[in-house]
C-alpha positions as CSV (number, residue, x, y, z in Angstrom):
1,M,22.8,-6.5,-18.7
2,N,23.3,-4.3,-16.4
3,R,21.3,-6.6,-13.5
4,K,19.4,-3.5,-11.4
5,L,18.2,-2.2,-14.5
6,K,16.8,-6.0,-15.0
7,K,15.6,-5.9,-11.7
8,T,13.8,-2.5,-12.1
9,Q,12.1,-4.6,-14.8
10,N,11.1,-7.0,-13.4
11,L,9.3,-5.0,-10.8
12,I,7.7,-3.0,-13.9
13,L,6.5,-6.9,-14.7
14,R,4.8,-8.3,-11.8
15,K,3.5,-4.5,-11.8
16,H,2.1,-5.0,-14.0
17,R,1.4,-8.7,-13.9
18,V,-0.9,-8.0,-10.1
19,R,-3.1,-4.8,-11.8
20,S,-4.4,-6.5,-14.9
21,V,-6.5,-8.6,-12.1
22,V,-5.9,-6.3,-8.6
23,S,-8.9,-3.8,-9.2
24,G,-10.4,-1.1,-7.2
25,T,-14.2,0.2,-7.3
26,K,-16.2,2.3,-5.0
27,E,-17.5,-0.2,-2.9
28,C,-14.3,-1.9,-2.8
29,P,-11.6,0.3,-3.5
30,R,-7.8,-0.7,-4.2
31,L,-4.8,-0.4,-1.0
32,T,-1.7,0.3,-3.2
33,V,1.4,0.1,-1.1
34,T,4.5,1.8,-2.6
35,V,7.8,1.8,-0.6
36,S,10.9,3.4,-1.1
37,N,14.4,2.7,1.0
38,L,13.4,5.9,3.5
39,H,10.0,6.1,3.2
40,I,6.1,4.7,2.7
41,S,2.9,5.7,1.3
42,A,-0.1,3.9,1.4
43,Q,-3.5,5.4,-1.1
44,I,-6.4,4.1,-1.6
45,I,-7.8,4.9,-5.0
46,D,-10.9,3.7,-6.2
47,D,-10.1,2.9,-9.9
48,T,-13.8,3.4,-11.7
49,K,-13.5,7.6,-10.7
50,K,-9.4,7.6,-10.8
51,V,-10.2,9.4,-7.7
52,T,-7.6,8.4,-4.6
53,L,-9.8,8.2,-1.3
54,V,-7.6,8.4,1.3
55,A,-3.2,8.9,1.5
56,A,-0.7,8.1,4.5
57,S,2.5,8.5,4.1
58,T,6.6,9.1,5.6
59,V,7.1,11.2,4.4
60,G,6.6,14.7,6.3
61,K,6.4,13.7,9.2
62,K,9.3,12.6,12.4
63,L,8.7,8.8,12.5
64,T,11.8,7.0,14.7
65,G,12.4,3.5,14.1
66,T,13.4,0.6,11.9
67,M,11.2,0.8,8.0
68,T,9.0,-2.1,9.4
69,E,8.3,0.0,12.7
70,K,7.0,2.9,10.3
71,A,5.1,0.7,8.8
72,I,3.4,-0.9,11.4
73,A,2.2,2.8,12.1
74,I,1.5,3.7,8.5
75,G,-0.8,0.8,8.2
76,T,-2.5,2.1,11.4
77,E,-3.2,5.4,10.2
78,I,-4.0,4.6,6.7
79,A,-6.5,2.0,8.9
80,T,-7.9,5.3,11.1
81,N,-8.2,7.5,7.5
82,A,-9.9,4.8,6.2
83,K,-13.0,4.3,9.0
84,K,-13.3,7.9,9.1
85,A,-13.6,7.3,5.3
86,K,-16.2,4.8,6.2
87,I,-14.2,2.4,3.8
88,K,-14.1,-0.9,5.3
89,R,-13.4,-3.7,2.9
90,V,-10.2,-2.7,0.6
91,V,-8.1,-4.5,-2.2
92,F,-4.6,-5.2,-1.7
93,D,-1.9,-4.6,-4.4
94,R,1.2,-4.9,-3.0
95,N,3.1,-3.0,-5.9
96,G,4.9,-6.0,-7.4
97,R,6.8,-6.6,-4.0
98,L,6.8,-9.7,-2.6
99,Y,3.9,-10.0,0.2
100,H,7.1,-10.0,3.5
101,G,8.4,-8.0,5.7
102,R,7.6,-4.0,5.2
103,I,4.4,-4.7,3.5
104,K,3.0,-7.5,5.4
105,A,3.7,-5.2,8.8
106,L,1.9,-2.9,7.1
107,A,-0.9,-5.2,5.3
108,D,-1.3,-6.8,9.0
109,A,-2.1,-3.8,10.7
110,A,-4.7,-2.2,8.9
111,R,-5.8,-5.6,9.4
112,A,-5.8,-5.2,12.8
113,G,-7.0,-1.1,12.4
114,G,-10.6,-2.9,11.2
115,L,-10.1,-3.3,7.0
116,E,-10.6,-6.4,5.8
117,F,-8.9,-7.2,2.5
């Protein structure tokens, strides 16, 4: 099997394994993080209504620096937008990725901004 195909399949399996346990409600919505090669996006989702409550992304913004610095900026932005929407507690969905590097930086910045995981 192709190495890239195997990596993608393993990521999808991890994603489904995490999503089978993690679910967002009105009181405690789900904070999901998507990381690509160039951009980082985060959404706070209410899974009972299937509605995105708050979103932040690097797409269309002139952020400079490394991807970790961009993740910190998005983490603080999602935390301030969540405060405006009166969201205090969230469940963190790392979307099949390992909890280190960019994902950890975004989570730490969101915690510093006032979100509780």
